[in-house]
C-alpha positions as CSV (number, residue, x, y, z in Angstrom):
1,M,17.8,-28.9,43.4
2,E,15.3,-31.2,41.6
3,N,12.8,-28.3,41.3
4,S,15.3,-25.8,40.2
5,S,15.0,-24.7,36.6
6,L,18.7,-23.7,36.5
7,P,20.7,-26.3,38.6
8,F,24.1,-25.1,39.4
9,Y,25.4,-28.6,39.4
10,F,24.7,-31.9,37.6
11,N,25.0,-35.2,39.3
12,L,26.8,-37.9,37.2
13,T,25.0,-41.0,38.4
14,M,26.8,-43.7,36.4
15,F,29.7,-43.8,38.6
16,V,29.5,-47.2,40.5
17,N,30.6,-47.2,44.2
18,I,33.7,-49.5,43.9
19,G,35.0,-48.8,47.2
20,Y,38.7,-49.3,47.7
21,Y,38.9,-50.5,44.0
22,R,38.8,-47.0,43.1
23,Y,42.5,-46.6,43.6
24,P,43.5,-49.5,41.3
25,A,41.1,-48.3,38.8
26,F,42.5,-44.8,38.9
27,V,46.1,-46.1,38.5
28,L,44.8,-48.1,35.6
29,C,43.1,-45.2,33.9
30,F,45.8,-42.9,34.6
31,L,48.4,-45.3,33.0
32,L,45.9,-45.7,30.0
33,Y,45.9,-41.9,29.5
34,V,49.7,-41.7,29.8
35,V,49.9,-44.4,27.0
36,I,47.5,-42.5,24.9
37,V,49.4,-39.1,25.3
38,S,52.7,-40.8,24.7
39,A,51.7,-42.9,21.7
40,N,50.1,-39.8,19.9
41,L,53.0,-37.4,20.8
42,V,55.4,-40.0,19.0
43,I,53.2,-39.9,16.0
44,I,53.1,-36.1,16.0
45,L,56.8,-35.6,16.7
46,V,57.7,-38.2,13.9
47,I,55.5,-36.6,11.3
48,S,56.4,-33.0,12.2
49,R,60.2,-33.5,12.3
50,E,60.5,-35.7,9.1
51,K,60.1,-33.6,5.8
52,A,59.7,-36.8,4.0
53,L,56.4,-37.3,5.9
54,H,55.0,-33.9,5.0
55,E,52.6,-35.4,2.7
56,P,48.6,-35.1,2.6
57,M,48.2,-38.6,4.1
58,Y,50.6,-38.0,7.1
59,I,49.3,-34.5,7.6
60,F,45.9,-35.8,8.2
61,I,47.3,-38.6,10.5
62,L,48.9,-35.7,12.3
63,C,45.5,-34.1,12.8
64,L,44.0,-37.4,13.9
65,S,46.8,-37.7,16.7
66,I,46.2,-34.0,17.8
67,N,42.4,-34.7,18.0
68,S,43.1,-37.8,20.1
69,L,45.1,-35.7,22.5
70,Y,42.3,-33.1,22.5
71,G,39.5,-35.5,23.3
72,S,41.2,-37.8,25.7
73,T,42.5,-34.8,27.6
74,G,39.0,-33.3,27.8
75,F,37.6,-36.6,29.2
76,F,40.3,-38.0,31.4
77,L,41.2,-35.0,33.6
78,R,37.8,-34.8,34.9
79,F,37.1,-38.6,34.9
80,L,40.3,-39.3,36.9
81,R,39.2,-36.8,39.5
82,D,35.7,-38.3,39.8
83,L,37.3,-41.8,40.3
84,L,38.7,-40.7,43.7
85,S,35.8,-38.5,44.6
86,D,32.9,-39.6,46.9
87,T,30.6,-37.2,45.2
88,H,30.2,-36.8,41.4
89,L,28.8,-33.3,41.0
90,I,30.0,-31.2,38.2
91,S,29.2,-27.5,37.8
92,R,26.9,-26.3,35.0
93,L,29.6,-24.4,33.2
94,A,32.0,-27.3,33.5
95,C,29.4,-29.7,32.4
96,F,28.5,-27.9,29.1
97,T,32.3,-27.2,28.6
98,Q,32.9,-30.9,28.8
99,I,30.0,-31.6,26.3
100,Y,31.4,-29.1,23.9
101,V,34.9,-30.7,24.1
102,I,33.8,-34.3,23.8
103,Y,31.3,-33.6,21.0
104,T,33.8,-31.5,18.9
105,Y,36.4,-34.3,19.4
106,A,33.7,-36.8,18.1
107,S,32.9,-34.4,15.1
108,Y,36.6,-33.8,14.3
109,E,37.2,-37.5,14.2
110,L,34.7,-38.2,11.6
111,T,35.5,-35.1,9.6
112,I,39.2,-36.0,9.6
113,L,38.5,-39.6,8.5
114,S,36.3,-38.3,5.7
115,I,39.0,-36.1,4.2
116,M,41.6,-39.1,4.7
117,A,39.1,-41.2,2.7
118,Y,39.0,-38.5,0.0
119,D,42.8,-38.5,-0.2
120,R,42.9,-42.2,-0.6
121,Y,40.2,-42.1,-3.2
122,I,42.2,-39.6,-5.3
123,A,45.5,-41.5,-4.8
124,V,43.8,-44.8,-6.0
125,C,41.2,-43.8,-8.6
126,Q,42.9,-40.7,-10.0
127,P,46.7,-41.2,-9.5
128,L,47.6,-39.0,-12.3
129,H,45.9,-36.0,-11.0
130,Y,46.8,-36.6,-7.2
131,H,49.6,-34.0,-7.1
132,N,47.6,-31.5,-9.0
133,K,44.4,-32.0,-6.7
134,M,46.0,-32.6,-3.2
135,T,48.3,-29.4,-3.2
136,S,49.5,-28.0,0.0
137,K,46.7,-25.3,-0.3
138,M,44.1,-28.0,-0.7
139,V,45.4,-29.9,2.2
140,F,45.2,-26.7,4.3
141,K,41.6,-26.1,3.2
142,L,40.5,-29.6,3.9
143,A,42.2,-29.6,7.3
144,A,40.8,-26.2,8.1
145,F,37.1,-27.2,7.1
146,A,37.5,-30.5,9.3
147,W,38.3,-28.3,12.2
148,I,36.1,-25.2,11.8
149,Y,32.7,-26.8,10.8
150,P,32.4,-28.8,14.0
151,V,33.3,-25.7,16.1
152,F,30.2,-23.9,15.0
153,S,27.8,-26.8,14.6
154,I,28.5,-28.2,18.1
155,A,28.5,-24.8,19.6
156,T,24.8,-24.2,18.3
157,C,23.7,-27.5,19.9
158,V,25.3,-26.7,23.2
159,Y,23.9,-23.2,23.3
160,L,20.4,-24.4,22.7
161,S,20.9,-26.9,25.5
162,F,22.4,-24.4,27.7
163,R,19.4,-22.1,27.7
164,L,16.9,-24.7,28.5
165,P,15.2,-24.6,31.9
166,L,15.7,-27.9,33.6
167,C,13.7,-29.9,36.1
168,G,16.4,-32.2,37.2
169,N,20.2,-32.5,37.5
170,K,21.0,-36.1,37.3
171,I,22.8,-37.4,34.1
172,P,23.1,-41.2,34.0
173,K,26.6,-41.2,32.5
174,V,30.2,-40.9,33.6
175,F,30.6,-37.7,31.5
176,C,28.2,-34.9,30.5
177,A,26.4,-35.5,27.3
178,N,24.0,-33.3,25.3
179,W,20.9,-35.6,24.9
180,P,20.6,-36.6,28.7
181,V,20.7,-32.9,29.4
182,V,18.1,-32.0,26.9
183,K,15.9,-34.8,28.3
184,L,15.8,-33.0,31.7
185,S,14.2,-29.9,30.2
186,C,10.9,-28.5,31.6
187,V,9.8,-27.3,28.3
188,A,9.3,-28.5,24.8
189,T,12.6,-29.3,23.0
190,V,11.5,-29.3,19.3
191,I,14.1,-26.8,18.1
192,N,16.9,-28.8,20.0
193,S,15.6,-32.1,18.3
194,V,15.6,-30.5,14.8
195,V,19.1,-28.8,15.1
196,G,20.4,-31.9,16.7
197,M,19.1,-34.0,13.7
198,L,20.7,-31.7,11.2
199,V,24.0,-31.4,13.0
200,S,24.1,-35.2,13.4
201,T,23.3,-35.7,9.7
202,S,26.0,-33.2,8.6
203,T,28.7,-34.4,11.1
204,V,28.0,-38.1,11.3
205,F,25.8,-39.6,8.7
206,L,27.1,-37.6,5.7
207,P,30.8,-38.3,6.4
208,L,29.9,-42.0,7.0
209,A,28.2,-42.2,3.6
210,F,31.0,-40.3,1.9
211,V,33.7,-42.8,3.4
212,L,31.5,-45.7,2.3
213,Y,31.2,-44.2,-1.3
214,T,35.0,-43.6,-1.7
215,Y,35.8,-47.2,-0.5
216,I,33.1,-48.6,-3.1
217,Q,34.9,-46.7,-5.9
218,I,38.4,-47.9,-4.7
219,L,36.9,-51.5,-4.7
220,L,35.7,-51.0,-8.1
221,V,39.1,-49.8,-9.3
222,C,40.9,-52.6,-7.4
223,R,38.9,-55.3,-9.3
224,K,40.6,-54.3,-12.6
225,G,44.1,-54.1,-11.1
226,S,46.8,-56.6,-10.7
227,S,47.5,-58.5,-7.5
228,E,50.5,-56.3,-6.7
229,F,48.4,-53.1,-7.2
230,K,45.6,-54.6,-4.8
231,S,48.5,-55.4,-2.3
232,K,49.7,-51.7,-2.3
233,V,46.2,-50.3,-2.1
234,L,45.5,-52.5,0.9
235,Q,48.7,-51.6,2.6
236,S,47.7,-47.9,2.1
237,C,44.1,-48.1,2.9
238,L,44.0,-50.8,5.8
239,P,44.9,-48.3,8.6
240,H,42.3,-46.1,7.7
241,I,39.6,-48.7,7.3
242,V,40.5,-50.1,10.8
243,S,40.3,-46.5,12.3
244,F,37.0,-45.8,10.4
245,V,35.3,-49.2,11.5
246,N,36.6,-48.9,15.0
247,Y,35.3,-45.4,15.5
248,S,31.9,-46.2,13.9
249,I,31.3,-49.0,16.2
250,T,32.3,-47.1,19.3
251,A,30.3,-44.1,18.3
252,F,27.2,-46.1,17.6
253,C,27.5,-47.7,21.0
254,D,27.5,-44.4,22.6
255,I,24.7,-43.0,20.5
256,A,22.5,-46.2,21.1
257,L,23.2,-45.8,25.0
258,S,22.1,-42.2,24.9
259,R,18.7,-43.3,23.5
260,Y,18.5,-46.4,25.9
261,N,17.2,-46.6,29.5
262,L,20.6,-47.2,31.3
263,E,18.9,-48.2,34.5
264,E,18.1,-51.4,32.8
265,L,21.8,-52.3,32.0
266,N,24.4,-53.6,34.4
267,P,26.2,-50.5,35.5
268,F,29.6,-51.8,34.8
269,V,28.5,-52.7,31.2
270,A,27.0,-49.4,30.7
271,V,30.1,-47.5,31.9
272,I,32.4,-49.5,29.6
273,L,30.3,-49.1,26.6
274,S,30.0,-45.4,27.2
275,L,33.9,-45.0,27.6
276,E,34.7,-46.8,24.2
277,F,34.5,-43.9,21.9
278,V,36.7,-41.6,23.9
279,V,39.2,-44.3,24.9
280,I,39.8,-46.9,22.2
281,P,40.2,-44.7,19.1
282,P,42.8,-42.4,20.8
283,I,44.9,-45.5,21.8
284,L,44.2,-47.6,18.7
285,N,44.9,-45.0,16.0
286,P,48.7,-44.3,16.8
287,L,49.3,-48.1,17.1
288,V,47.5,-48.8,13.7
289,Y,49.4,-46.1,11.8
290,G,52.6,-46.6,13.7
291,L,52.7,-50.3,13.1
292,K,51.0,-50.8,9.7
293,L,52.5,-47.8,7.6
294,P,56.1,-48.8,7.0
295,E,57.4,-45.1,6.7
296,I,56.2,-44.2,10.1
297,K,57.2,-47.5,11.7
298,R,60.7,-47.1,10.3
299,L,61.1,-43.5,11.7
300,I,59.6,-44.4,15.1
301,F,62.2,-47.2,15.5
302,K,64.9,-44.8,14.2
303,M,63.9,-42.2,16.7
304,L,63.9,-44.8,19.7
305,S,67.2,-46.3,18.8
306,C,68.6,-42.7,18.6
307,S,67.4,-42.0,22.1
308,K,68.9,-45.1,23.4
309,T,72.3,-44.5,22.0
310,I,72.6,-40.9,23.2
311,P,73.2,-41.7,26.9
312,N,75.9,-44.2,26.1
313,K,78.0,-41.6,24.3
């Protein structure tokens, strides 16, 4: 297997042998997945059912919750299976499929957060033009771009990695990732590195720079506003800021880990750090938007109260 140029299976080596603790770990992770699915489904149902929430900001929150379901499902279904398994082999096709799902999830997250930042920028800095600029057609175009661009950019990276002849099959993570696979290559990977840098720049660094730019502009406008205006802006933008900062930190941890020699780290620490960006944002986002935005919070409690009264009738 080690000398094969096209291994049929990859070995995920970061799974720690936890013996009988695998069962409590499985239950804990399964419950975490259930919480993620339930919380995001509540956000999706509330926004989709209430016409009053069919506004740009809430449509983008809906997209964020859909992406959370997509990314967490792509990760947890395989991860839960591996927790109970004695071996952690994953087929070549399944590995690259997982790479594609997790990386498109990561890219979707940033592109959606970017268009949400643009929405807040127009609402705060150009309020008189908000309804003219953020029309239903524009919202559809922004959402479509947020979904379509990562589909092709990530597909290019995955295709280039898929065609590489490999001199090994060990991936030092608990899920398949692109860079660890590229490092197994038997040949030069200049094209992969260049394309990867271009895709990273367009899907990670440019969105980050754009979000920072929009909030600098928002801060400049807030400096001239009243305290009441600042309070409204903070209430509107705080959930997005929390989501953006949280995702940026967790994504940075994963990117740093992919470039670091994981054998030098404590295996438990390495596993926890590598899980952050596929676990924390999907569970934090619905909590932040559900508790911080009064419109969503009110409708969630209304829906929950209705569900309790129905059986009593």
